[in-house]
N, C-alpha and C positions, 0 to 999 in steps of 0.2 A: 630749025630744030631747037626751038627755045626750051623744050623740055630737058635737054641735056644739061642746061644751066643749073638745074636742081642738084645735079651730081658733082659738078666741078669743084664746089667748095666743101664738099662733104669728105674731108680727109679720113674720117673715122670709118667710112665704108670701104671694104675691100673690093678689089677690082672685080671679083666674081659677082658681087651684088650689083655693081654698076652694069656689068655685062647682061645680067638677067633682067634688070630693070629695062634696059634699052630693048631687049628682046620682047618683053611683055608689052612695052609701049607700042612697038611696031605692030603688034598683033591685037591690040585692043579695039573694041568697037567705039561708037560714039559716046557711049556711057562710061568709057574708060574701064571696061571689063574685058578680061582675057581668060581663057580656060584651057590652055594647053597642058598636057600631062607633063609630069616631071621627066618621064622617059623621053618624050618629044623634045622638050627643052634641052636636055642633056645631049641627045643625038644631034640636034641642029647646031648646037654651040660647041660640040666636041669636047664636052666636059662630063664628069661623072654624075650620076644620080645624087650621090651624097653631096657633091659641090653645089648642085642646084638647090637642094634642101637647105644647106647652110646659108646660101645666098638669100633665099626666100625669108628665113629667120632674121637675117641681117636687115632686110628691107622692111619687115614688119616692125622690128625694134626701132628702126630709124623713122617710122611713121610714114613711109612712102607707099606702102601697099597694105591692103587688108585681105586676108585669105578667108574664104568661105568654103567649107566642106560641102560637097554635092553628093546627092544620092539619086539613084534611079527609082522608078516607081516600084520596082520589086525589092527595094531596100539595099541593093548592092551599091557600093561606092563607084563614082565616076571621077573624072578630072575635077580638081578643085577650081574654084573661080577666084580670080585675083582682081581686086579693084585698086586701081592706081589713084592715090590721093593727091 
């Protein structure tokens, strides 16, 4: 689990961000892309939607993930895609 090492020395990252990063890493594909909804992440980690959103912002700011908004063909939004960097 070498990917955890990225997190160990990141004292500026709150625990919520580390938890969400580990969750996304465990669910990413070979291209290091994951697309669970905020609601799913919150439910599976037993944290609030707001906490997930803050964690994602923390991870983006730290340069550990990139978020991409996703839309269906009909124009409605679907789960974001998260790319682990």
